[in-house]
N, C-alpha and C positions, 0 to 999 in steps of 0.2 A: 330047232335053232332058237337060241336065246334072243329075246326081243331087245332092241337097242333104243335107248332113250336119247333124244336130242337135248343137250344142255345149252340154253341160250347164252350168248356172250353178253355179259352185263358190264358196261363201261364204268370206270371209277367215278366219273362225273355223275352218272345216274345214281350210284350208291350214295355219293355225297349229298345230293339233293333229297334222296329218300330219307336218310337218317336225320338230315337237317330239318325236314318238315316235322318229323316225330319229336325231336328234342326241343325245337323252338316252341311248339304248342304246349309242352309240359313245363317249361322253366321260365318263360317270360312272365313277369310279375308286375304288381302295382307298387309304386313308391310315391309318397306325398301326393296321392291322387292322380298320378300319371302312370300310364302303361309303359313299362321299361322293356326295350328290346336290346338285349345284351348281345353284342356281336359274337361272343364266345359260344352262345347257344346255337349259332349258325355255322360253326366250324372255324371261326377265326382264331389264330394263335399269335400270342404276343411274346414269342420266345426269342426274338431277335434273329431268326433264321428265315430265309426265303420261303414263303408259303404261297403256293399258286392259288389257294382257295380263299385268301383273305379278301380280295376284291369281290369275289362272288358272295362271300358271307356278309360283307358290309352292304352290298347292294340289296340283298334279300332283307336284311334288318331294316334298311331304309324304306324299302317298298312296303313292308308290313306296318312300320310306324306311320308312314305317309298316308296309308289308306285306312288307318285305325279311325273309326268313327265314334268310338265310345268316350271321347274326351281328348285331353292332351296326351301326347306321347313323347318318349325320349329314346333316342338311339344312344347306347352307352358303350364307350370304348374304355375299358379299365386300364390300370397301370400295366406296363409292359412295352415292348418294342414290336410294332406291327409293320412289316414290309407291305407296301401297298402299291399296286400298279395304278396307272391313270384311271380315274373314276369320275363319274358324273352322278349327282343326286338330283333327280328331276321331280318337279311337281306337275300339276297342282296337287296339294294335299288336302285332306278332309278337315283337319284341325291344326292347331298350333303344334309344331314339332320342335323339340329341343335336341340338339346334337352335342353330346357331352364327351369331350376328349380328356381323359385322365392320363393316358400314356403318351408314348412317342410314336408318331407315324413317320416311316422312312420311305423316301421316294426312290425309284430306280436311279442308278448312277447316271445313266444316259436316258434322257427323255426329251424328244423334240416336240414342238408345238405344231406338228403337221395336221393333226386331227382336231385337237382342242388346245386353246391357249394356256390352260392351267393343268397342273397335276390333279388337283382336287377341285371340282366345280359344283356349285349349286345353281340350278336354273329353274325359273318359273315357279318360285316358291313364295307364298305369302305367309306371314306370321311364323318367323323362324328365329330361333336362338342358337348360337354356337358358343359354347363355353367349356369350362372344366379345368383350365390351367395347364392343359397338355401342350405338347411340342409338335410342330410340323417341321421336319428336317428334310430340306430339299437336297442334301448331299451334293452341293454344287461345286465343291473344290475341283473335282476332275474336269468339269465343264469349263470352269474359269480358265484353267491352264491350257486345255486342248481344243475346246469347241466354240467358245463364246468370243467372237471378234466383232460383235455388233457395234462396239464403240468406235470401230475403224472402218467397217465394211457395211454400207447401207443395204447391200443385197445378201446379208448373212442369213443363215438358216436359224430361225428363232428357236429357243429352248423354252420349255414349259415353266410357267410361273407357279409358285407354291399353291395358291388358292384363289378361286375366283367366284364372284357372285354376278349373275346376269339375270335381268328381269325379275329381281327379288324385291318385294315390298314388305314394309313393316318388319324389319329384322334388326337383331342386335348381336354383335360379336363382343364377347367379354372374357378377358383373362387368358388369352392364348399367347403362345410364343411361336414365332416363325423364324427359323434360322437357316442360313446358308442356302438361299434360293438359287436356282440356276440362272434365273433372270429376275423378274419382279417377285415380290412377296404376295401382296394383296392386289387383285385386279377387280375393279368394280365398274360394271357397265350397265346402264339403264336400270339402276336401283333407285328406290324411293323410300323415304322415311326409314333411313338406315343409320344405326348408331354403332360406333366402334369405341370401346373403352377398355382401359387397363390391358392393352396389348403391348408386347415387347417384340421388336423386330431387329435382328442382328445379322450382319454379314461383314466380312473384312472391308476396310476402307478402299482397298484396291481391287475388289471384286467387280467386274464390269457389268453394267446394266441391271444392277440388283435394286431397282426402285423399291421403296418401302410400301407406299400405298398409291396406286394409280386409279384415277377416277375419271370417267367419261360419260357423257349423256345422262347424268344422274341429277337428282334434286332432293332437297330436304334431308341433308345429312349432318351428323354431328360426329366429330372425332375429338376425343378428350382423354387426358391422362394416359398418353402413350409415349413410349420411348423407342426411337428409331435411329439405328446406326448402320449405314450401308455404304456401298460403293457408288451410289447414284442418288437421285432425288429422294429425300425423306418422304415428301408428299408431292406427287405430280398431278396437277389439275388440268385436265384436257378438255377438248371442245364440248359444248353442250351441257356443262355443269352449272347448276344454279342453286342458290340458297344452301351454301355449305358453311358450317361453323366449325373452326378448328381452335381448340384451346388446350392449354397445359400440355404442350408437346415439348419433349426434349429431343433435339435433332443433332446428330453428329456421332461419327463422321458421316460424310455424304455431300451432296450437292445442294442441300438446303430445301426450302419450300418453293416449288416452281409452278408457274402458270404457263401452260403451253408446252411445246410450241403450238401455235395456231396460225392458220392462214395458208397452209401449203396446198390443201385440197379443196375443191369447189363445194363439196357437200358438208363441210364443217359448219358447226353452229356456234353461236356466241356464248360467252361465259359471263355470268352476272350474279352478283350478290354473294361475295366471298368475304368471310371474316376470319382473320388469324390473330389471336390474342393470348396474352399471358403465357408466352412460350420462351424457350431458351434454345439458341443455336450455338453450338460449340465446335470449332475446328472445321467448319464446312467450307466448301469451295465458294458457294454463294449463300446469301442469306435469304432475302425475299426477292424473287426473280420473276419478271414477266417477259416472255420472249415470243416474238411473232416473226414469221418468215418475211425476209426482204422481198423475195420473189413470190408475191402473193397470188393465189388462184381464186381467192374469195374475198368479199368485202363484208366482214362481220365485226363484232366489237367485244371488248373486254371492259366491263363497267361495274360500278357500285362495289368497290373494294374498301375494306377497312383493315389496316395493319396496326395493332395497338398493344402497348405494354410488352415489348419484345426485347430481350437481352441478347446481344451478340458478344461471343467470347472468341477472339482470335479468328474471325471470319474473313476470308479473303476479299469478298465483294459483298458487303452487307445489304445494300439496296441497289437493285438493278432493274432498269427497263431497257431491253435490247430489241429494237425493231429492225436490226440488220442481221438477224439470225439466219445463218445459211451454212450448216456444217458439211463436211465431206466434199467440199469444192463443188457443190451442186448448183451454184450460181456461176454462170459462164463469165461474168464480169463483176467481181466484188465492188460494192459501192455504187453500182449503176442503178439498182432497183430501190424503190421506196414501198414499204409495206402498206397495204390497203386495209389493215386492221385498225379500227378506231379504239384507242384507249381513253377512257373518260371516267371522271368521278372516282378517283383513287386517293385515299387518305392514309398518310403515314403519321402516326402520333405516338409519342412516348417510346422512342426506340433509342437504346443506349448500349454502350459497351466498347469493345476494341475491334479494330480492323487489322487484319494481318498484312494489308497493303495500304498504300496511300489512297487508292481509289475506293473510298468508302461509300460514295453516293454517285451513281452513274445512271442518269435518265436520258437515254438516247432514243428519241421518238422519231416518227416518220416525217419527212418533209411534206409528203403528199397528204397525210392525215395526222397533223400534230396532236399530241396528247392534250386533252381538255379537262379542266376541273381537278388538277392534281394539287393536293394540299399537304404541306410539310409543317409539322408543329412539334416542338420539344424533341428535337433530334440531337443526340450527343454521342458521336462516334469518334474515337480518338485512335491515333496511330503512334506506336511507341518505337518504331524502327529508326534507323540511322539515315534514311534517304530524304528526310524532309517532313513536312507536315501533311496532315490529311487533306484530301482534295475532293471537290464535287464537279461533276460534268452534267450540265443540263442543256439539252439541245431540242428545240422545237416543242417546248413544254409550256402549256398555259395553265395558270392556277395561282395559288397563294402560299405565302410563307408566314407562319406565326410563331411567336415565342423564340426561345433560344435554339439556334440551329448551328451545329458543328458537324461537318464543315459548312461554312456560311457563305460560300461564293456561288450559290445556285440562284440564277436570275430567271424568274418566270416571265412569260410574254403577257 
């Protein structure tokens, strides 16, 4: 009787990793003194077609670069279109890692934030650079039409943001484009010594909840030379953010540069040391906005702010402090509550341009905790409509007014 040989069943995934290990050790090379880990050597394909191995290849390239101890390393994504499932790049890493994106990364058409808040996430990494001039395409148009109702429904099912950084220190993002996010574009949480430069963020003006850059519980950040046009806040500064410098930003369309909301939850932390300067806001719903919940659960503060050298072009509400914030009818009796968030030491200087409405300056502070140390100097905001002249509303505000102020009917306590 002829002998029989048992042929083991080898899965496609096993074969993928087997050949991946062989090819990657042969072709990864050095460039400019850095070890380069090219995702193509791990099986990634940038052919614009769905590839189930791309996320596996990217993860393997990242892990090898992260654990490379011979010096700096680079994960390299070349030109092409790479479909990519939800992915997390985790540290700690042994040395400085650069993540260079030359091509376009395409998100799944439907991706909820049930497991992670972002489509692409970096976590627990020190000494990181993300650059390359590539594109993150969230493919959000289907979600905006069919899935994203968070602007109307406080209990909505959240969708994934394009990219996030959590517990990342000493990092720089330079020269990327983020387009058509399902919800927010950049989400930054608990980052430190973090710089964003030469980034362009775009989504249609009517796309819901597509914040440009969201920042919370972070410190020592610089955002400069960026262009943001979305359907929500260009920059959203959330609780626990300190020492943030924003300069040379072009914002619009969108809802402007927003601080808060803050005060809704007991565990929230204060916001302190924010500078916004040398920027232009064009066609936005708001310009510079601070908002705190009327029905406050915490007593914290918003303090030490400087808004300087900012041009408004056809902005609906250029300067706003709103301490009666309470969307979605979440306050059972509007007007009954007074925010417990203390706003103090806020300076607006050299702000000029055009308001799309008469209400160019609205400072509506809390009766229980009036604003303190608010300074207005060299404000010139004009309204060119047919309904009358530009107006200012200042309620429960303590501070000073210097120089030329238009509109000029703001009275400090």
